[in-house]
N, C-alpha and C positions, 0 to 999 in steps of 0.2 A: 567247425561244425556251425551251420547255418543257425539263426535266429527260428523260434518257433511264434508265429505270427496267429492272430484270429480276428474274426470279424463278422458282422450280419453280412450274410450273403443272400437274404432274399429282400423284399420290398420293404419300403418305409412302413413302420409300424402306426397305427395298431392293425393288425391283419388275423388272420385264424392261425397260421402257422408260422414263425420266425424260425430260419436257418442259420444258427453259428456255424460258421467253419474254422476249424483251427487246422494249420499246417505245419510242419517242421517236425525236429527229431524228439522233441518232449510232448506232442499231440497226443500219444498214448499215455503219459504223464497225467496230463492234463484232464483226459478223459477220466481215468483212475481216480484222480483227485476229486471231481466232483458225482460222477457216479457210484464211486466205489469198487469197482471193478473193472475190468477191460473186458467187452462183450465179446463174441466169436466174430470173426473176420467177415465183414460184407453182407451182416445179418442184422436186420434193424432189431433192436432191443429197448422194450419199454423199463425206463429206471425212474428212481427219485433223484433228482438232482440236489446235493447241498452243497455250501459254502464250506470255507475252513472250519467254522464255528460248530458244523453241524446242523444249521437251521436249513429248513425246506426252503427252494429256491422255484422248483416247478416238477410235475411228471412231465417227463418228454421220451421221444424215441432217440436211441443213439447208433450211429454208425460207425465202426471202427475199420478204416481201410489202411490197412498196410502199405507202404511205398515197394516197390517203384510203380508198380502197376493203379497210378492213380492218376488224377489232372495233372497235379503239380511236378508228379515224379517222387513226391515226400511222402511220409505218413500223415494221413487225415484223419479228423475226427469232426464228426459233424452232430451236432444237438438241434434236434427239432423240437423246438420248443411250443407253447403259446405263444401268441403274438402279441401280446400287450405291452405297453412301454414299460412296466415296471418290471415285469418278468424281464425282458431283453436287459435293462439295466441293470440286474441283478445279476443275471448270469455272466455279463459283460465285466462286472465289478469282481466276480468272484474269479474270472478268469485272468484278469490284469493283476491280482493279488498273488497268483503263482510264480514262482521265480522262474525267470528266463522267459518268460511269455510278454509279447507288446503286441499291440494293435496293429493292422495292418495299414500300410497306405495306400493310394489309390492304385489300383491294378497292380498289387505286388502278389497276388496269387496267379495271375496270368503270365506276369514276370517271371517268375517262378518255374512254371511250365515251360517258358520258352528258355531260360538258362538249362534247363533238365532234359531237353531235347524233346519235349512231348508236342509243341509245336513250332514251327518256323516264324520268321518275322511277316512273311506276306500272310500266313494264318491268322496271326497276332492283329495285323490290320484289318482283316476282314472281319473279326470277332468284335473289334471297336466299332466297325460299322453296323455289325449286326446288332449291337446294343443300342445304338442310336437311330436305329431304321424307323422310320413312321409311316412310308407306304408299303404296300406287297412288293414294288419294283426294287426299293431298296431293301428289303427283306432278302430276296431272292438271290440280287446279285452279291450281297455281303455273305449270305450262305455259302455262293459257290465258292467265293474266296477264302472263307474260313476252313469250308471242307478240302480244302489242298489241291485242288485242281490245278490252279495255277501252279502252285509248288510243284505238283507232279511234272508239269509241263517243263518247267524250268531246269528241274534234275535232269530230265532226258536230255534238253539241250546241252546242258554241262556233261553229260556223259558221251554226247558225240565229239565236244570239244575236247576231252580228255583223250580219245580215241585218234582224232586227228593229230594231236599234239604228241602223241606216244608214238605215231608213225614216223611224224616229224624228226623226232629226238633219235629213234633208231636209225634212220637214213643218214641224220648228220654223224652218227656214231660211227656207222658202219661205211662210210662214205669212203673210198681211195683219196688217200691224201693228196695225188696227182691230179686228181678230178675235182672240180667245182660239182657240188650234191644240186640237184635239181628238183623242184617240186613234182610230187605224182601227177599224171597226167589228167586225173579226175578229181585234183584236189579243189579247184575252183568251182567245179560243178555243184560238189558235196556241200562245200561250205555256201553255195547260192542257194539250196533248197532250205539250208536252215534259215539264212536271212530273210528270205521269203516269208517265213513260215513267222519270225519274229516282226517283220512289217505288216502281217495280218493283223496282229494283236496290237501294233502302235495305231492302225487305223481304225481302230474301236474307238467308240465313243468313250469318254473318261470319266471316271468315278465321282468326279468333282461335281460334273452336271446332274448326276443321281442324287447325290447329298444335299446340293445346294437348292436343287430344283431347275426346272427349264424357267430361264431367265425371259420374261414377257415384260416389253416397256409400252405404257401407253403414252403415245406424244402427240402433237398437235397444238394449235393457236388456243389461246384462252378463250372459257367458255366455248369449248367444242365438246363437251361432255367427257371428258377422261374421268374425273372422279366419279361420277355418276356411275361410268361404265365399270372403274374399279371397285367400287362399293358392291356393285351387282354379281362381279365375279368373285369375288373373296366372300361374298353373302354377309357382309359387316359395313356398318357405318363407319367405316375408318377415316375415309378422308372428307373434308369439310367441302360440301357443295354449296356455291351462291354465284349468281348471276355477276360477280364482281369481278372484273380481270384481276390475275395476280393473287388470286386466294391462295391457290398452292404456291408455296414459296419452297419447297424442297421437294427432293425424292422419298415419297413413302413408299414403302416395300412392305409385303404380307406374303407370308408362304401358305399355301393350301394344297390340297391333292383332289383332283379331279380324275374320278374313275379309276383311282389308286396309281395316277402318276403326279408326280410333285411338281409343283409349280412355286415360281416366286414372280408375283405382280408387282411392277411399279410403276406409280402416279407421278408424274412429273408436272411440273411448272409449266405453264403456257409458252409456246415460242412465238416471241414477236421482237422487232428490232428496237421499238420505242419501249424500254421498261420505266415502269413507274419510280422505282429506287435503285439503292446499292444492294439491298439485300434480295430482290427481286433479280436484279441481274445475276446473282451468285446463283439463284434458284435455276437459272435460264443455262447459265454453264454447266449446273450439274446434271439437268437434264440431258444436254447434248453429251455428256459424257457417259451417262447411262444408257443411251441410244446405240453409242461405241459399244459398250460392252454387253448390249443385249442378245440373247439367241435368236429373238424374234421382235419386230416392232409392228405396233398396230398402230397404223397412223390414220389420225381422227381430223386432220388438215384437209386444205384445198387437194384436189386430183392431182398426182404428178409432182407432188412438192415433199413428198415424203423419202425416207433413207430406200438405198436400192437392198432389195430383198423384203420389206416391210411390206404389210398387209393393208391394202384400201378398207378402210372401213366407212361407212355412211351410218353415222349414229342420229340420234335425235330424231329416228323416223315418224315419231307421233307428232311432231312439231310440223305443220303446213309450210313453214318458211324454212325448214332445215335444207341448208346446200345439200343440192342432190349429186350423185357421182353417177359418172357413163357406166365404169365396168367395178364396183365394189366387189371385193372377196365376200362382205357380208354386209347386211344392210340391216339395221337392228335399234330398237329403242329400250334402253336400260330401265326407264321408267315402269313402260308397260309388259317388259320382258320379250317384246317380239325379237326374233332372231338370236337371241341369247343362247338358247340350247342349242342351235346350229354352230353357232360360233365355239360353244366348247366342246362340241366333238370334232370339230376341225382342229382344236388346238390338241386336244387328246392325240388325235390321230398323227400330227404332225411331229408332235413332242416324243411319241412312241417311237419313232421313224430316227429322232437324233439322239435318243438316251440308249443304254445299254438295253440288249434283247432281255425278256424276263428268265433270269435264272443264268445269265451268262456273266463271268466274274468280267469285272472294269479294272484298268488301271488308275491308281491315282498318280500324284504329280512324281513322287518318289519313286515308283515303279517303271513310269513312263519315261522320265530321265535316265534311268539305269539300264533299261531294254533298249534305250537311243543309243546310248554309249556301246553298249554291245554291237548292234547293228552297226555302228561307223567303225568299230574295230574288226568285224567280220570283211567289210568292203574294204579297209585296209589289207585284211591278210591275202583278199583273192587279187589284189593289184601287186603284190611284191612277187618279185622273180626270186628274191633272195630268201631261202629258207628260215634263216635266222630272223630275220625281219617279220616274216609269216608267221614264225612261232611266237615272237613277241606281241603281235597283234592278235593272237589267240589265247593267250596269256591275259591280256587286258580284259577280253571277253567275258572269260572266267571270272576274272575278277568281280566285273559286273553281275554276273549271275550269282557270286557269293553276297553281292551286298545285298542282291534283291531276297534271298532268304536270312539274310541276317549273320551270316558269317564275319561280316568285315563290315562293323557299323559303331558309330562314336556311342558313347555313353548318352551324349544331350540327346542324341535321335531318340534312344530307349526311353529316356525321361520324358520326351515330348509324347511319345506314342502312348505308352502304358499309363501317364498323367489323364489321357481321356477316359480311362475305365474308372466306374466307380469304386469306392472303398468297398472291399467284399467280393472282387471278381478278380 
């Protein structure tokens, strides 16, 4: 018998309402102990909550949700109390005093939902992203994954593979012993259709870009206006600005959302050959590394000397002596605001094209790797003339699909995933 757990499942107190969730085989006993009775299933009931000594804790609404038709697949009780810190503390203390009840750990409710088949691993990963979403793009993408669309697609792929594998096994079982079995004529064509669908998913923008933000690095020589532009883009005085070469010594990053699109801007040390000291030299090295990792570099230095694919920016347009560029993508002044709005619009348009489409599920690194393994196995199957070797490649592809949905995954991976959730989820 699994343990019964409880935790505050609503926001941090104080709040108008606090929801304390209890899940497990003794959830009904816990509700009966505090409320004095077990209310009708799935009907909100107003009760007086009391501890073991009979002292009144709060007047609350209670819900009794018998399993398995619940979020965790277990019996669940919910106490909708007043959201003061003292009220919550007293209710949790009363629950902790009951036999065979304990406080939940991070993500334990969701982990039980997974263990009881209420959600699969891909849906759990989407839910984790949904809880941490800060922009509309992040929310929509995470909702698509948590909603099970990708899981249903993987399940359909798996069913196709099972059908192909069954056909191969039947052919091998009933083949004449004197004749070598050969693959069906349409075998490769059907697998190629499936491989093409998988390749389309692999070509999609990744979830990491959406979660971490579109990485924009501001680069150029000292005193080219990088820090001033950085502050203007993030609308904070985060970077120190001064007319002294080498003022910025390290990579300074800040995440912001512009028009609902997540960005991660980076201000870098000024690039020059003759650095002033060892610390500045380290800053220059880190600046170059940041440029290599960037999704986009805004180049504020001499025209033509920036990295391939970088945008030529003509900064400090308010200064009569500023270095002009023949064909800058944007001419602007971070001090006066000239050209800033046009730059922001351009960045948003560019980032949206590189990030997952609104409402489209995006693969994380684990999912991308496993789907890539499945594609490799399918390619291997189509290149085989021996049905036994083709069947082995189909088995490897199915294993990748199973791992995507959490049917063959290690406990360490589960610990890492569910540890991302807050206590009470």
